[in-house]
C-alpha positions as CSV (number, residue, x, y, z in Angstrom):
1,M,135.3,79.0,90.9
2,E,137.8,79.5,93.7
3,E,139.4,82.4,91.8
4,L,136.0,84.0,91.3
5,Q,135.3,83.9,95.0
6,K,138.7,85.4,95.8
7,T,138.0,88.2,93.4
8,K,134.6,88.9,94.9
9,Q,136.1,88.9,98.4
10,E,138.8,91.4,97.3
11,I,136.0,93.7,95.9
12,R,134.0,93.3,99.1
13,D,137.1,94.3,101.1
14,D,137.9,97.3,98.9
15,I,134.3,98.6,99.1
16,T,134.3,98.1,102.9
17,D,137.6,100.0,103.2
18,N,136.4,102.8,100.9
19,L,133.1,103.2,102.7
20,G,134.8,103.0,106.1
21,S,137.2,105.8,105.1
22,L,134.4,108.2,104.2
23,P,133.8,110.9,106.8
24,K,130.4,110.3,108.5
25,A,129.0,113.6,107.3
26,E,129.9,112.7,103.7
27,Y,128.4,109.2,104.0
28,D,125.2,110.6,105.6
29,E,124.9,113.1,102.8
30,K,125.3,110.4,100.1
31,T,122.8,108.0,101.8
32,S,120.4,110.9,102.2
33,G,120.6,111.5,98.5
34,I,119.9,107.9,97.7
35,E,116.9,107.9,100.1
36,N,115.5,111.1,98.5
37,R,115.9,109.7,95.0
38,L,114.1,106.4,96.1
39,F,111.2,108.4,97.4
40,E,110.9,110.2,94.1
41,F,111.2,107.0,92.1
42,A,107.9,106.2,90.3
43,N,108.1,102.5,90.8
44,F,108.6,102.9,94.5
45,L,105.9,105.6,94.9
46,E,103.3,103.4,93.1
47,S,104.1,100.3,95.0
48,N,102.0,99.1,98.0
49,I,104.0,96.2,99.3
50,V,107.7,96.9,99.6
51,L,110.5,94.5,100.4
52,L,113.2,96.3,102.2
53,Y,116.2,95.1,104.2
54,V,118.1,96.0,107.4
55,N,121.6,96.9,106.3
56,N,124.9,95.3,107.1
57,T,128.0,97.5,107.7
58,N,128.9,97.7,104.0
59,E,125.4,98.2,102.6
60,V,123.4,101.4,102.2
61,S,121.8,102.3,105.5
62,T,118.1,101.7,105.5
63,Q,116.7,102.5,109.0
64,R,115.3,105.9,107.8
65,I,114.0,104.4,104.6
66,V,112.1,101.7,106.5
67,Q,110.7,104.3,109.0
68,R,109.8,106.7,106.2
69,S,108.0,103.9,104.3
70,L,106.0,103.0,107.4
71,D,105.2,106.7,107.9
72,I,103.6,107.0,104.4
73,R,101.6,103.8,105.0
74,K,103.4,101.4,102.7
75,I,103.2,97.7,103.7
76,V,106.8,97.1,104.7
77,V,108.2,93.6,104.5
78,L,111.6,92.6,105.9
79,P,113.6,89.3,105.6
80,A,113.9,86.9,108.5
81,F,116.9,84.6,107.9
82,N,117.0,80.9,108.6
83,P,120.7,79.8,108.5
84,E,119.8,76.1,108.9
85,K,117.6,76.1,105.8
86,R,119.7,78.9,104.2
87,S,116.5,80.6,103.4
88,I,114.6,83.9,103.9
89,E,111.1,84.3,105.2
90,L,109.4,87.6,104.2
91,M,107.5,89.2,107.1
92,K,105.4,92.3,107.4
93,I,106.4,94.8,110.1
94,D,104.4,97.6,111.6
95,S,107.1,99.2,113.8
96,Y,110.8,99.4,113.4
97,T,111.4,99.4,117.1
98,A,108.8,97.0,118.4
99,D,108.7,94.3,115.7
100,L,112.4,93.5,115.3
101,I,114.7,91.2,117.3
102,P,118.4,90.2,116.9
103,G,118.9,87.9,114.1
104,P,121.5,85.2,113.3
105,R,123.5,87.5,111.0
106,N,124.0,90.1,113.7
107,I,121.3,92.1,112.0
108,V,117.8,92.7,113.5
109,Q,115.0,91.0,111.7
110,P,111.2,90.5,112.1
111,D,110.0,88.8,115.3
112,P,108.0,85.7,114.2
113,D,105.8,86.1,117.3
114,R,104.7,89.6,116.3
115,C,104.9,89.6,112.5
116,K,103.0,87.8,109.8
117,A,104.5,86.0,106.8
118,V,103.9,87.6,103.4
119,P,103.7,85.6,100.1
120,I,106.6,86.4,97.8
121,E,104.3,86.9,94.8
122,S,102.6,89.9,96.6
123,I,105.8,92.0,96.6
124,D,105.5,95.0,94.3
125,I,109.1,96.2,94.5
126,A,112.1,94.5,96.1
127,I,115.0,96.6,97.4
128,I,117.9,94.2,97.2
129,P,121.0,94.7,99.4
130,G,124.6,94.4,98.0
131,V,128.1,95.4,98.6
132,A,129.1,96.1,95.0
133,F,127.3,96.5,91.7
134,D,128.1,97.1,88.0
135,E,126.0,99.0,85.5
136,K,124.7,95.8,84.0
137,G,122.9,95.0,87.3
138,G,125.5,92.6,88.5
139,R,125.8,92.4,92.3
140,I,128.1,91.1,95.0
141,G,126.3,90.4,98.2
142,S,127.5,89.1,101.6
143,G,128.5,85.8,100.0
144,E,125.9,83.7,101.7
145,G,123.6,83.5,98.6
146,Y,120.4,84.3,100.4
147,Y,119.3,86.9,97.8
148,D,120.6,84.9,94.8
149,R,118.1,82.2,95.9
150,L,115.3,84.8,96.6
151,I,115.5,86.9,93.4
152,P,114.4,84.1,91.0
153,K,111.3,83.4,93.3
154,L,110.1,87.0,92.9
155,S,107.4,87.7,90.3
156,I,108.6,88.7,86.9
157,T,106.7,92.0,87.4
158,T,108.5,92.8,90.7
159,R,111.1,95.5,90.2
160,K,114.4,94.4,91.7
161,V,116.1,97.6,92.9
162,A,119.5,98.1,94.6
163,L,120.7,101.1,96.6
164,A,124.3,102.1,96.3
165,V,126.6,105.0,96.9
166,E,128.7,105.7,93.7
167,D,131.7,104.3,95.6
168,Q,130.0,100.8,95.4
169,I,129.7,100.9,91.5
170,V,132.6,98.9,90.0
171,P,133.5,98.5,86.3
172,Q,132.5,94.8,86.3
173,V,131.2,92.3,88.9
174,P,132.6,88.8,88.4
175,I,129.5,86.7,87.8
176,D,128.9,83.0,88.5
177,S,126.0,81.0,87.0
178,H,124.0,81.2,90.3
179,D,124.5,85.0,90.7
180,K,121.3,87.1,90.1
181,H,121.1,90.6,88.7
182,V,119.0,93.6,89.8
183,D,117.0,95.7,87.3
184,I,117.8,99.2,88.6
185,I,120.4,100.8,90.9
186,I,119.7,104.0,92.7
187,T,122.8,105.9,93.7
188,N,123.4,109.3,95.3
189,R,124.1,110.7,91.8
190,R,121.8,108.8,89.3
191,I,119.5,105.9,88.5
192,I,121.1,103.1,86.5
193,Y,118.8,100.9,84.4
194,K,120.3,97.5,83.6
195,I,121.7,97.5,80.1
């Protein structure tokens, strides 16, 4: 177990270093390719209620994706983290700038005074963050387990989709019994369906 956590942390560190070494223009081009591929993806286009995320430093940037989703009138849901309960509450936002406040993970999140909670079973497609992925849908997240606890609560019909630059795809993610997979990974080069 300890060895597994150490391996995961090494992968996180490698990915963070690799992404950090990319020139900004190259990183922006890659994330733009991911964004465009997402907005051409049938499951995303057909969905009404979309769970997105606000990215951490080593995850695909999502601010433009959130704004673009709002612009095309999707119902955008973002996570609000509760460290005491180690849980996520899903909340609908109407404005990226007005509805978000600083959160406990140094990432902005929905303001509970302005945003309404959304039942998890109403999510059509869930965009799941991660630091590293493999072609079988294995993922390494931040290490706090929020999404490993959230994914099993999503409806069986809800597509679980990750966004990743190709640099975040590794040959094999070390998996623990509590680790949850995604169904599909959209990269700057391709769409990977879990095998």
